[in-house]
N, C-alpha and C positions, 0 to 999 in steps of 0.2 A: 445416446445423447449428445452432443456435440460441446468440444467443453472451450474454455478460452482460455490461456495462459500469456501476462501479461507482464516485464519484470519492468520494475519502472524507478526514476528521479528524484527523488521534489526537492527543491531547491527556492529560498529563502526565512523565516526567522520558523523554522521550525522547530529546533529542540531545545529543550527545554519548556516547550509550552505544553506536555502529554501529548505528543504528538501519536508516537508509539503506541499510549495504548488507548488516546480515540481508533484509532487505524485498526488497531483487535477489536475492540468492541464493533467496531460499524463493519469487515468484515465477518466474524464470528452472526452479530445477528443479515448479512446479507447472503450468509450460507456458501463460503467462499475458504476457499482451503489455503496457504500461501505463509510466506513469511515478513517481518517488515523490521528495519532492524537502522539504529543512527549511524551514519559515517562519520569519519572523522575530517572529512570537510567541510564540516557541519553541517549535508545532506540529512535526506532519508532518503533509504532501499529499499522500497514492496516486491514483493513478487505475493500475486493474487492468481488466485483462478479457479473456474466455476466456469456455471453457464453464460452464455456473453449479455443479459441483459443486468445480469448482477458487476458485472465482471464493468461495465461500461457505468451502471451508475455508481460504482466503486473509485473510478476514476472522474469522474466529476466532483465528486465528494472532498476527493480527494483535493480538488481545486483550489476551493475555501480551505481544508483542516478546520480544528475545531477552535475555538472562539477563541486564543489569544494567539496561531499562527499566521501570516501572513508570508501567503504564499507568492513567489515569483514567477515557478515553474514547474511544471506536470509534467515530464516527459520520456516518453516510449524505445526501455534498449534495448528489450526487443518483446519476443511471443515466442507463441510456444513450445516445448513439453512439458513439462508433467512437472509436481509437484506431489508429497505425503499427505496428508487424510491428515486435518483439524489446519488450526492457525496456530505461529510460532511466533513472539520478538526474542528475535536472536542478539547477541552481544556486537556493539560497537565496532565498525570492524574499519 
């Protein structure tokens, strides 16, 4: 089975609106591996890895985010590589 891994940065009003918890819930629901964390610059960074259709769906969901978020950009930083199994919320970096 072919897997897709993407490393992304999400900007806008994405901190203080439960974006990380929402991301974890949606990623687990879609069967994705990876992680999410806040950045000191007020953006959110994430890695999603899984079947290409599930990764594409997650990227689409990130454009809107949770109800109180106001996303201005979802940018793919890189593609490829692998991640450990499971999904984690990491500390702010």
